[in-house]
mmCIF file of the C-alpha atoms, coordinates in Angstrom:
data_MODEL
# 
_entry.id   MODEL 
# 
loop_
_atom_site.group_PDB 
_atom_site.id 
_atom_site.type_symbol 
_atom_site.label_atom_id 
_atom_site.label_alt_id 
_atom_site.label_comp_id 
_atom_site.label_asym_id 
_atom_site.label_entity_id 
_atom_site.label_seq_id 
_atom_site.pdbx_PDB_ins_code 
_atom_site.Cartn_x 
_atom_site.Cartn_y 
_atom_site.Cartn_z 
_atom_site.occupancy 
_atom_site.B_iso_or_equiv 
_atom_site.pdbx_formal_charge 
_atom_site.auth_seq_id 
_atom_site.auth_comp_id 
_atom_site.auth_asym_id 
_atom_site.auth_atom_id 
_atom_site.pdbx_PDB_model_num 
ATOM 1  C CA . LYS A 1 1  ? -17.266 94.757  110.405 1.00 0.00 ? 1  LYS A CA 1 
ATOM 2  C CA . VAL A 1 2  ? -20.055 96.034  108.121 1.00 0.00 ? 2  VAL A CA 1 
ATOM 3  C CA . HIS A 1 3  ? -20.672 93.726  105.156 1.00 0.00 ? 3  HIS A CA 1 
ATOM 4  C CA . ARG A 1 4  ? -23.746 95.360  103.603 1.00 0.00 ? 4  ARG A CA 1 
ATOM 5  C CA . VAL A 1 5  ? -26.091 98.305  104.209 1.00 0.00 ? 5  VAL A CA 1 
ATOM 6  C CA . GLU A 1 6  ? -29.267 98.507  102.144 1.00 0.00 ? 6  GLU A CA 1 
ATOM 7  C CA . ASP A 1 7  ? -31.844 101.270 102.266 1.00 0.00 ? 7  ASP A CA 1 
ATOM 8  C CA . TRP A 1 8  ? -35.125 99.689  101.162 1.00 0.00 ? 8  TRP A CA 1 
ATOM 9  C CA . GLY A 1 9  ? -36.983 102.959 101.511 1.00 0.00 ? 9  GLY A CA 1 
ATOM 10 C CA . ARG A 1 10 ? -40.385 103.851 102.887 1.00 0.00 ? 10 ARG A CA 1 
ATOM 11 C CA . ARG A 1 11 ? -42.865 100.998 102.620 1.00 0.00 ? 11 ARG A CA 1 
ATOM 12 C CA . GLN A 1 12 ? -46.422 100.174 103.617 1.00 0.00 ? 12 GLN A CA 1 
ATOM 13 C CA . LEU A 1 13 ? -46.739 98.182  106.845 1.00 0.00 ? 13 LEU A CA 1 
ATOM 14 C CA . VAL A 1 14 ? -48.935 95.089  106.858 1.00 0.00 ? 14 VAL A CA 1 
ATOM 15 C CA . TYR A 1 15 ? -50.625 96.354  110.017 1.00 0.00 ? 15 TYR A CA 1 
ATOM 16 C CA . LEU A 1 16 ? -50.529 99.583  112.029 1.00 0.00 ? 16 LEU A CA 1 
ATOM 17 C CA . ILE A 1 17 ? -47.696 99.971  114.526 1.00 0.00 ? 17 ILE A CA 1 
ATOM 18 C CA . GLN A 1 18 ? -48.112 102.865 116.956 1.00 0.00 ? 18 GLN A CA 1 
ATOM 19 C CA . LYS A 1 19 ? -50.770 104.295 114.593 1.00 0.00 ? 19 LYS A CA 1 
ATOM 20 C CA . LEU A 1 20 ? -48.295 104.366 111.686 1.00 0.00 ? 20 LEU A CA 1 
ATOM 21 C CA . ALA A 1 21 ? -49.119 102.862 108.298 1.00 0.00 ? 21 ALA A CA 1 
ATOM 22 C CA . LYS A 1 22 ? -45.699 103.351 106.653 1.00 0.00 ? 22 LYS A CA 1 
ATOM 23 C CA . ALA A 1 23 ? -42.125 102.933 107.841 1.00 0.00 ? 23 ALA A CA 1 
ATOM 24 C CA . HIS A 1 24 ? -38.570 103.205 106.532 1.00 0.00 ? 24 HIS A CA 1 
ATOM 25 C CA . TYR A 1 25 ? -36.761 99.873  106.124 1.00 0.00 ? 25 TYR A CA 1 
ATOM 26 C CA . LEU A 1 26 ? -33.018 99.182  106.407 1.00 0.00 ? 26 LEU A CA 1 
ATOM 27 C CA . CYS A 1 27 ? -31.081 95.934  106.076 1.00 0.00 ? 27 CYS A CA 1 
ATOM 28 C CA . ILE A 1 28 ? -27.675 95.953  107.746 1.00 0.00 ? 28 ILE A CA 1 
ATOM 29 C CA . ASN A 1 29 ? -25.348 92.949  107.646 1.00 0.00 ? 29 ASN A CA 1 
ATOM 30 C CA . ILE A 1 30 ? -22.583 93.188  110.236 1.00 0.00 ? 30 ILE A CA 1 
ATOM 31 C CA . GLU A 1 31 ? -20.037 90.898  111.799 1.00 0.00 ? 31 GLU A CA 1 
ATOM 32 C CA . ALA A 1 32 ? -19.759 91.544  115.533 1.00 0.00 ? 32 ALA A CA 1 
ATOM 33 C CA . SER A 1 33 ? -19.216 89.838  118.852 1.00 0.00 ? 33 SER A CA 1 
ATOM 34 C CA . GLN A 1 34 ? -22.148 88.732  120.994 1.00 0.00 ? 34 GLN A CA 1 
ATOM 35 C CA . ALA A 1 35 ? -21.497 91.599  123.433 1.00 0.00 ? 35 ALA A CA 1 
ATOM 36 C CA . VAL A 1 36 ? -21.704 94.185  120.653 1.00 0.00 ? 36 VAL A CA 1 
ATOM 37 C CA . MET A 1 37 ? -24.902 92.614  119.304 1.00 0.00 ? 37 MET A CA 1 
ATOM 38 C CA . GLU A 1 38 ? -26.491 92.730  122.756 1.00 0.00 ? 38 GLU A CA 1 
ATOM 39 C CA . GLU A 1 39 ? -25.554 96.411  123.055 1.00 0.00 ? 39 GLU A CA 1 
ATOM 40 C CA . ILE A 1 40 ? -27.053 97.195  119.628 1.00 0.00 ? 40 ILE A CA 1 
ATOM 41 C CA . GLU A 1 41 ? -30.282 95.343  120.451 1.00 0.00 ? 41 GLU A CA 1 
ATOM 42 C CA . HIS A 1 42 ? -30.484 97.152  123.793 1.00 0.00 ? 42 HIS A CA 1 
ATOM 43 C CA . ALA A 1 43 ? -30.105 100.499 121.987 1.00 0.00 ? 43 ALA A CA 1 
ATOM 44 C CA . PHE A 1 44 ? -32.833 99.545  119.477 1.00 0.00 ? 44 PHE A CA 1 
ATOM 45 C CA . LYS A 1 45 ? -35.165 98.574  122.319 1.00 0.00 ? 45 LYS A CA 1 
ATOM 46 C CA . PHE A 1 46 ? -35.031 102.064 123.846 1.00 0.00 ? 46 PHE A CA 1 
ATOM 47 C CA . ASN A 1 47 ? -34.958 104.093 120.614 1.00 0.00 ? 47 ASN A CA 1 
ATOM 48 C CA . ASP A 1 48 ? -38.402 105.497 119.739 1.00 0.00 ? 48 ASP A CA 1 
ATOM 49 C CA . ALA A 1 49 ? -37.442 105.749 116.037 1.00 0.00 ? 49 ALA A CA 1 
ATOM 50 C CA . VAL A 1 50 ? -37.036 101.955 115.795 1.00 0.00 ? 50 VAL A CA 1 
ATOM 51 C CA . LEU A 1 51 ? -40.502 100.395 115.585 1.00 0.00 ? 51 LEU A CA 1 
ATOM 52 C CA . ARG A 1 52 ? -39.341 96.801  115.082 1.00 0.00 ? 52 ARG A CA 1 
ATOM 53 C CA . HIS A 1 53 ? -36.036 95.040  114.575 1.00 0.00 ? 53 HIS A CA 1 
ATOM 54 C CA . LEU A 1 54 ? -34.990 91.516  113.746 1.00 0.00 ? 54 LEU A CA 1 
ATOM 55 C CA . THR A 1 55 ? -31.590 89.945  114.361 1.00 0.00 ? 55 THR A CA 1 
ATOM 56 C CA . VAL A 1 56 ? -30.635 86.851  112.392 1.00 0.00 ? 56 VAL A CA 1 
ATOM 57 C CA . LEU A 1 57 ? -27.475 84.839  113.043 1.00 0.00 ? 57 LEU A CA 1 
ATOM 58 C CA . LYS A 1 58 ? -25.840 83.472  109.875 1.00 0.00 ? 58 LYS A CA 1 
ATOM 59 C CA . LYS A 1 59 ? -22.852 81.154  109.522 1.00 0.00 ? 59 LYS A CA 1 
ATOM 60 C CA . LYS A 1 60 ? -21.454 83.038  106.514 1.00 0.00 ? 60 LYS A CA 1 
ATOM 61 C CA . ALA A 1 61 ? -21.601 86.742  105.685 1.00 0.00 ? 61 ALA A CA 1 
ATOM 62 C CA . GLU A 1 62 ? -23.788 87.691  102.730 1.00 0.00 ? 62 GLU A CA 1 
ATOM 63 C CA . THR A 1 63 ? -22.221 90.543  100.787 1.00 0.00 ? 63 THR A CA 1 
ATOM 64 C CA . GLY A 1 64 ? -24.279 90.566  97.574  1.00 0.00 ? 64 GLY A CA 1 
ATOM 65 C CA . PRO A 1 65 ? -27.546 92.465  97.165  1.00 0.00 ? 65 PRO A CA 1 
ATOM 66 C CA . SER A 1 66 ? -30.565 90.900  98.837  1.00 0.00 ? 66 SER A CA 1 
ATOM 67 C CA . LEU A 1 67 ? -33.674 89.817  96.960  1.00 0.00 ? 67 LEU A CA 1 
ATOM 68 C CA . MET A 1 68 ? -35.521 92.854  98.342  1.00 0.00 ? 68 MET A CA 1 
ATOM 69 C CA . MET A 1 69 ? -32.789 95.233  97.115  1.00 0.00 ? 69 MET A CA 1 
ATOM 70 C CA . ARG A 1 70 ? -32.826 93.661  93.648  1.00 0.00 ? 70 ARG A CA 1 
ATOM 71 C CA . ASN A 1 71 ? -36.604 94.253  93.568  1.00 0.00 ? 71 ASN A CA 1 
ATOM 72 C CA . VAL A 1 72 ? -36.133 97.877  94.686  1.00 0.00 ? 72 VAL A CA 1 
ATOM 73 C CA . GLU A 1 73 ? -33.501 98.462  91.987  1.00 0.00 ? 73 GLU A CA 1 
ATOM 74 C CA . ARG A 1 74 ? -35.730 96.878  89.337  1.00 0.00 ? 74 ARG A CA 1 
ATOM 75 C CA . GLU A 1 75 ? -38.655 99.063  90.455  1.00 0.00 ? 75 GLU A CA 1 
ATOM 76 C CA . GLU A 1 76 ? -36.504 102.232 90.307  1.00 0.00 ? 76 GLU A CA 1 
ATOM 77 C CA . ALA A 1 77 ? -35.238 101.307 86.827  1.00 0.00 ? 77 ALA A CA 1 
ATOM 78 C CA . ARG A 1 78 ? -38.838 100.770 85.654  1.00 0.00 ? 78 ARG A CA 1 
ATOM 79 C CA . LYS A 1 79 ? -39.896 104.168 87.018  1.00 0.00 ? 79 LYS A CA 1 
ATOM 80 C CA . ALA A 1 80 ? -36.918 105.833 85.310  1.00 0.00 ? 80 ALA A CA 1 
ATOM 81 C CA . GLN A 1 81 ? -37.898 104.210 82.010  1.00 0.00 ? 81 GLN A CA 1 
ATOM 82 C CA . GLN A 1 82 ? -41.479 105.413 82.373  1.00 0.00 ? 82 GLN A CA 1 
ATOM 83 C CA . GLN A 1 83 ? -40.243 108.964 83.001  1.00 0.00 ? 83 GLN A CA 1 
ATOM 84 C CA . GLU A 1 84 ? -38.068 108.798 79.863  1.00 0.00 ? 84 GLU A CA 1 
ATOM 85 C CA . TYR A 1 85 ? -41.052 107.707 77.755  1.00 0.00 ? 85 TYR A CA 1 
ATOM 86 C CA . ALA A 1 86 ? -43.218 110.453 79.241  1.00 0.00 ? 86 ALA A CA 1 
ATOM 87 C CA . ALA A 1 87 ? -40.620 113.138 78.428  1.00 0.00 ? 87 ALA A CA 1 
# 
């Protein structure tokens, strides 16, 4: 079951990974069995498009927006305001 999918967008990496300085970030909160999680991690391991991944086990599903997503939304709202003032 998918609880949350957040597209954090393209961001600067702290250090180069495979000679790349920027990458696209996603946060996906799912509820799945251990077998399904192992299959997903196996697929990530052999997918060239996935540079890094992190799996975190939580006791309770988080369905609200993450801190990072709230920051992204605030940044987009600020940019929209700046464009309105410029127009």
